C-alpha positions in Angstrom: -20.2 -9.6 -2.4 -18.0 -12.1 -0.4 -20.0 -11.4 2.8 -23.2 -12.2 0.9 -21.8 -15.5 -0.4 -20.7 -16.4 3.1 -24.1 -15.6 4.6 -25.8 -17.7 1.9 -23.4 -20.6 2.6 -23.9 -20.5 6.4 -27.7 -20.2 6.2 -28.1 -22.9 3.6 -25.8 -25.3 5.4 -27.7 -24.9 8.6 -31.0 -25.5 6.7 -30.0 -28.6 4.9 -28.2 -30.1 7.9 -31.4 -29.4 10.0 -33.6 -31.1 7.3 -31.3 -34.1 7.1 -31.1 -34.4 10.9 -34.9 -34.2 11.2 -35.3 -37.0 8.5 -32.8 -39.2 10.2 -34.4 -38.7 13.6 -37.8 -39.5 12.1 -36.4 -42.8 10.7 -34.8 -43.7 14.0 -38.0 -42.9 15.9 -40.2 -44.9 13.4 -37.9 -47.9 13.6 -37.8 -47.7 17.4 -41.6 -47.5 17.7 -42.2 -50.2 15.2 -39.9 -52.5 17.1 -38.2 -55.7 15.9 -35.1 -53.9 14.6 -31.6 -54.4 16.1 -29.8 -51.3 17.4 -27.3 -51.5 14.6 -30.2 -51.4 12.0 -31.8 -48.4 13.7 -28.6 -46.4 14.0 -27.3 -47.5 10.7 -30.6 -46.6 9.0 -30.6 -43.2 10.6 -27.0 -42.5 9.5 -27.8 -43.7 6.0 -30.8 -41.4 5.7 -28.9 -38.5 7.1 -26.1 -38.9 4.5 -28.5 -39.3 1.6 -30.6 -36.4 2.7 -27.5 -34.2 2.9 -26.6 -35.3 -0.7 -30.1 -34.5 -2.0 -30.9 -31.3 -0.1 -27.5 -29.6 -0.4 -27.8 -28.4 -4.0 -31.6 -27.8 -3.7 -31.4 -25.6 -0.6 -28.2 -23.8 -1.7 -29.7 -22.8 -5.0 -32.9 -21.7 -3.3 -31.0 -19.4 -0.9 -28.9 -18.0 -3.7 -32.0 -17.2 -5.8 -33.7 -15.7 -2.8 -30.8 -13.4 -2.0 -30.4 -12.4 -5.6 -34.1 -11.4 -5.7 -33.7 -9.5 -2.4 -30.6 -7.6 -3.7 -32.1 -6.6 -7.0 -35.7 -6.1 -5.8 
């Protein structure tokens, strides 16, 4: 059981970190292509989006992985 929880934690952390990083990169690229933003605004915006996405996606992704693993175990 502990091994299963560890696997869920590792996979969900990798997933929500990847989603957050992709969103932050998208904001950074969009701000760079649009132009007119200072470096501090672009980097700060990307960091802000990364932190917010981590907060939002962490419980959603973790619960999704837990439900998926429970279904696989019982099904």
